[in-house]
N, C-alpha and C positions, 0 to 999 in steps of 0.2 A: 739116722736118716739124714740125707742132704737137706740143706736149708730150704731149697725150692720145694722139696717133697713135704717138709714140715709145714711150710707156708700154705701149700695147696690143701693139705689135710685140715689145717685150721680154718681156711676159707670155706671149705666144703661143710665143716661142722657148723660154722656160723650161719651159712645159707640154710642148712637143714633146721637149725634152731629157729631162725626167722620164719621159715615156712611153717613150722609147727605152731608158732605163736599166732600167725595169721589164720591157720586152720582152726585152732582152738577158739580164737576170737570170732571167726565166721560162724562156727557151730553154735557158739553162745548167743550171738546176736540173731541168728536165723531161727533159733528155738523160741517158741512162744514164751516160755518161762523166762529165758534170758532177756528177750526184747522187752518184756513187761518190767523187769527190774531196772533196765537201763532207762526206760521212759519214766519210771517212778523217780529215779534219781534226778533226772532232768526237770521233772515237774516240781519236785520239792526244792531243788536248787533255784529254780526261777522264782518261786514264791518267797523263799527266804531272801534272795537278792532284792526282790521288789520291796519287801518290808524294810530291809536295812537302808535301801536308797530313799525310801519315803521318810524314814526317821532323820536322814541327813538333809535332804533337799525338799521335803514336802511332796505334795501331790504334783505329778507332772505327766506329760505324754509318754515319756520314757518309762516311768514307773508303771503306768497303766498298760503300756505295751508288753512289758515283761510279765506282768501279772496275767494278762490275757493269754500270753504264750504258755505260761504254766497251766492255765485252765484248759487250753486246747490240747496240750499233751495229756492231761488227766482224762479228758474226754476220749482221746485215742486209746488209752488203757482200758477204759470201760467198754468201748466197742470191741477191742481185742478179746475181752472176756465173754462175749456174747454166747459162745458155745461151751462155757464152763459147766453148765448144767449137764450136758451130754457127757462131758469128761467125768463129772462126779458120779453119774449113774454107772458109767463104765467101770469106775473104781469100785463101786459097790458090788458089781457083778463079777469082777475079776480079781478080787482080793486074794493074793497068793502068799500072805504072811504065814509063816509056819508057827511062830509063837502065838499062843491064843490071846495073850494080853495085847500084843501089837495088832493082831487081827481085829480085835474088838475096837481098839482105838481108831484104826484105819476106817472101819465101817462108820463109826460115829463122825469122823472128820468128813467123810464123803457125804453123809446125811446132812451135815451142817451146810455143806456147799450146795446141796440140792435145794436147800431153803434160801441160802444167801443170794445166789446168782439171779434167779427170777425176780426177787424183790429188788435187788440193786438195779437191774435193767429196766424194770417197770418204773421205778422212781426216777431214774435218769431220763427216761423218755417223757415222763410227766413234767419234769422240770424244763426240758428242752422244747416240748410242744404242748403247753398247757391248754391250748384251744383244741387240740386233737384228742388229748386224754383229759376228760372233764372231771376226773376224780378230785374231790375237795383237797385243798392244800394240807389240812390237818390230817386227813387220812393218808396222804402220801408221806407226810413226816412220820406218822406212826409206822408205816411199812418200812421206811428207811431205818427207823430205830430197830425194828425187828431184824433187818438184814445185818445191822452192826452187831447185834447180840449173837447172831449165827456166826459172824466172822470172829468175834471174841471167843466163842466156844471152840472154833477151829484152832485158834492160837493157843489156848490153854491145853487143848488136847495134843498139840504139837510139842509143847513142853513135856507133857507126860510121856509121849512117844520117845522123845530123845532121852529122857531119864531112863526109860526102860531099856533102850538100846545100849546106853552106857553100862547099865547094870549087867546085861547079858554079856557084853564084851569083857567086863571085869571078871565075871564068873569063868568065862572061857580061859582068860589069862591065868587066873589062879589055879584052875583045874589042870591046865597044861604044865604049869610049873611044878605042881605036886606029882604029876605022872612022869615028869622028866622028858616029856615029848615035845616041848616047845623049842622050835628052832629060832635062830636069830631073825631069819626072814619073816617068820610068823609073828614074832614079837614086834618087829618094826611095822608090819601090816596092821596089827591090832592097835598100836599106838597112833598110827596115821588115822585110822577110823575114829578113834577117841578124839583126836585133835580136830577132825572135821566136824564131829558132832558138837564139840564145845564152840567152834566158830559159828556153826549154824544157830546155836542157842543164843549167842551174843549178837546175831544178826549180821555178821561179817559177810556171809555168802549171799545175803539178800541184795547186795549192791554190785554195780558193774565190776567185773574182773575179780569179784570175791571168790569165785570158784577156783581161780588159779592160786589164791592165797591158801585155800584149804587143801591143795594137793600135797 
């Protein structure tokens, strides 16, 4: 090919790649799940930065401002999850897992979220507007503890779910090898799925752009 044609092809490929990155980033940030992970990253980063600054320079207006910023972002995440209960109920009613073990785990996870979300939102509202919600502080703290237990249950079930997925993928891989029906494309696809699950277990995909790492 002429140099000009090669250069044009390279530029077109670069523009296409840039467009794909922006499209993927936009889809990630506009998705409620993705936006929540970005906000969580920002909230934790602000709180860690405030703590480190406080160790170096003591309490200051700047430290207090960064800490308040992290708190505001955390509040935004809570508000974004206001409809989590509806989503959890929908997950219970539309569970399409074919594996019976995964189906059971998914049902239990959805049930834990049906408990978690209402308790979290009630406690958050009670802390933000104590004069409006007159429940005793001790009772609110107890409900907050129960919501944390429900969240912990979800996390533990997620580990069980990912372990089961890895086990099923390994079985499929071994069965295909024995039958001699495994193509190179299928092998690569299964390995990509296994890699993604490992990244999810390690928490890599819980952070901004982590989904791109898992591809």
